[in-house]
C-alpha positions as CSV (number, residue, x, y, z in Angstrom):
1,M,-27.8,23.2,-86.6
2,R,-31.3,23.7,-88.0
3,Q,-30.2,27.0,-89.6
4,A,-27.2,25.3,-91.3
5,E,-29.5,22.4,-92.5
6,A,-31.9,25.0,-93.9
7,L,-29.0,26.6,-95.8
8,R,-27.9,23.2,-97.0
9,D,-31.4,22.5,-98.4
10,R,-31.6,26.0,-99.9
11,L,-28.3,25.5,-101.8
12,K,-28.6,21.8,-102.7
13,D,-29.4,22.4,-106.3
14,I,-26.8,25.1,-106.9
15,P,-23.6,23.8,-108.5
16,V,-21.1,24.8,-105.9
17,A,-17.5,24.6,-106.9
18,A,-16.0,25.3,-103.4
19,I,-17.0,26.1,-99.9
20,Y,-14.7,28.3,-97.8
21,C,-15.1,29.1,-94.1
22,S,-13.0,30.3,-91.1
23,D,-11.2,27.7,-89.1
24,L,-13.3,28.4,-86.1
25,S,-15.4,25.4,-85.1
26,R,-18.9,26.9,-85.6
27,S,-18.0,28.1,-89.1
28,L,-16.4,24.8,-90.0
29,E,-19.3,22.7,-88.7
30,T,-21.8,24.9,-90.6
31,A,-19.7,24.6,-93.8
32,E,-19.6,20.8,-93.4
33,I,-23.4,20.6,-93.2
34,I,-23.8,22.8,-96.2
35,A,-21.3,20.7,-98.1
36,E,-23.2,17.5,-97.7
37,F,-25.1,17.5,-101.0
38,H,-22.1,18.8,-102.9
39,R,-19.7,16.2,-101.8
40,I,-16.9,18.7,-101.4
41,K,-14.7,19.4,-98.4
42,P,-14.9,22.9,-96.9
43,Q,-11.6,24.8,-97.1
44,A,-10.9,26.5,-93.8
45,R,-9.1,29.8,-93.9
46,P,-7.8,31.7,-90.8
47,G,-8.2,35.0,-92.7
48,L,-12.0,34.5,-92.6
49,R,-12.1,34.3,-88.8
50,E,-14.4,36.7,-86.8
51,I,-12.8,39.7,-85.2
52,H,-10.4,38.8,-82.4
53,L,-11.5,40.5,-79.2
54,G,-8.5,39.6,-77.1
55,E,-9.3,39.8,-73.3
56,W,-12.9,40.4,-74.2
57,D,-13.4,37.1,-76.1
58,G,-16.1,35.0,-74.6
59,L,-17.4,37.8,-72.3
60,L,-21.0,39.1,-72.5
61,F,-21.3,42.8,-73.3
62,D,-22.5,43.5,-69.7
63,E,-19.3,41.8,-68.4
64,V,-17.1,43.9,-70.6
65,R,-19.0,47.1,-69.6
66,L,-18.4,46.2,-65.9
67,R,-14.8,45.0,-66.2
68,Y,-13.6,47.6,-68.7
69,P,-15.8,50.6,-68.4
70,D,-13.4,53.2,-69.9
71,E,-12.5,50.9,-72.8
72,Y,-16.1,50.0,-73.4
73,E,-17.0,53.7,-73.7
74,K,-14.1,54.3,-76.1
75,R,-15.2,51.4,-78.3
76,G,-18.7,52.9,-78.4
77,R,-17.3,56.1,-79.7
78,D,-15.1,54.5,-82.4
79,F,-16.0,50.9,-83.2
80,L,-13.9,50.9,-86.3
81,H,-10.5,51.8,-84.8
82,F,-10.8,50.7,-81.2
83,K,-8.8,47.7,-80.1
84,P,-9.6,45.9,-76.8
85,P,-6.6,44.7,-74.8
86,G,-4.7,42.1,-76.9
87,A,-7.2,42.3,-79.8
88,E,-7.7,43.7,-83.3
89,S,-9.9,46.6,-84.4
90,F,-12.7,46.1,-86.9
91,L,-10.4,47.9,-89.4
92,D,-7.7,45.3,-88.7
93,C,-10.3,42.6,-89.2
94,A,-11.3,44.1,-92.5
95,N,-7.7,44.3,-93.7
96,R,-7.2,40.7,-92.7
97,S,-10.4,39.3,-94.1
98,Y,-10.7,41.1,-97.5
99,P,-7.6,39.4,-99.0
100,A,-8.9,36.0,-97.8
101,I,-12.2,36.6,-99.5
102,L,-10.6,37.8,-102.7
103,E,-8.2,34.9,-102.7
104,A,-11.2,32.5,-102.5
105,V,-13.0,34.3,-105.3
106,R,-9.9,34.3,-107.6
107,A,-9.0,30.7,-106.8
108,T,-12.4,29.2,-107.8
109,C,-14.2,29.0,-111.1
110,G,-18.0,28.7,-110.5
111,H,-20.2,29.3,-107.5
112,I,-18.6,29.5,-104.1
113,V,-20.0,29.6,-100.6
114,I,-18.3,31.5,-97.9
115,V,-19.5,30.6,-94.5
116,G,-18.8,33.8,-92.7
117,H,-19.2,35.5,-89.4
118,A,-21.4,38.6,-88.8
119,G,-18.6,41.1,-88.3
120,V,-16.6,40.0,-91.3
121,N,-19.8,39.8,-93.4
122,R,-20.8,43.3,-92.4
123,L,-17.4,44.8,-93.2
124,W,-17.4,43.1,-96.7
125,L,-20.9,44.2,-97.3
126,C,-20.0,47.8,-96.5
127,R,-17.4,47.6,-99.2
128,I,-19.7,46.1,-101.8
129,M,-22.5,48.5,-100.9
130,G,-20.3,51.6,-100.9
131,K,-21.1,52.4,-97.3
132,P,-18.6,53.8,-94.8
133,M,-17.2,51.0,-92.7
134,D,-18.1,52.7,-89.5
135,T,-21.8,52.0,-90.4
136,F,-21.3,48.3,-90.5
137,F,-23.6,47.6,-87.5
138,D,-26.5,49.1,-89.6
139,I,-26.4,46.0,-91.8
140,A,-28.6,43.2,-90.6
141,Q,-26.9,39.8,-90.5
142,D,-29.1,37.2,-88.8
143,Y,-27.8,33.8,-87.8
144,G,-27.9,31.4,-90.7
145,C,-28.7,34.2,-93.3
146,L,-27.8,34.1,-96.9
147,N,-26.1,37.0,-98.8
148,L,-25.8,36.5,-102.5
149,I,-22.9,38.4,-104.1
150,T,-22.0,38.2,-107.8
151,E,-18.7,39.2,-109.3
152,H,-18.0,40.4,-112.8
153,N,-14.7,41.9,-114.0
154,N,-13.6,42.4,-110.3
155,T,-16.8,44.3,-109.5
156,F,-19.0,42.9,-106.8
157,H,-22.8,43.3,-106.7
158,L,-25.1,42.4,-103.8
159,D,-28.1,40.5,-105.1
160,I,-29.6,39.2,-101.8
161,L,-29.0,40.6,-98.3
162,N,-29.7,38.7,-95.1
163,Q,-32.2,36.2,-96.4
164,T,-33.0,33.7,-93.7
165,P,-34.2,30.3,-95.0
166,R,-36.9,28.6,-93.0
167,P,-35.8,25.4,-91.3
168,A,-37.8,22.4,-92.4
169,S,-40.4,21.3,-89.9
170,R,-39.8,18.0,-88.1
């Protein structure tokens, strides 16, 4: 909550036209906090959800390693294409989330905020930075961080990466 409040305070003087987020509760709650000063309602988009891990959702990595040792090893060799049981791969996640991000950009005139998830953010940042998608874990994405991306003539440019605002002291 403090990280979301720090982002809200950091963005309060920016004229934000729209705020988009996934429809998962943590993303929506963060977007609602950020939206307070702007008096706009966040727009939840299922396409912005974090990667779906199927049977692995909600498990700690140690639990996954113990319960699914062969699959865990396969995933370690090919993060981009591997799908846990009943899940999507990171490539599937990228193919689902890119159109949702582009739709948000094209539907809005002015500054937008997209409250994202680390996996989706990293995949999008790989595309913007021209990095291979299988290097996405090399991109730092701290909780509550700010990435500033500008767009001009359908070209995206990364201006700020992983900036973490400091929560106000209480």
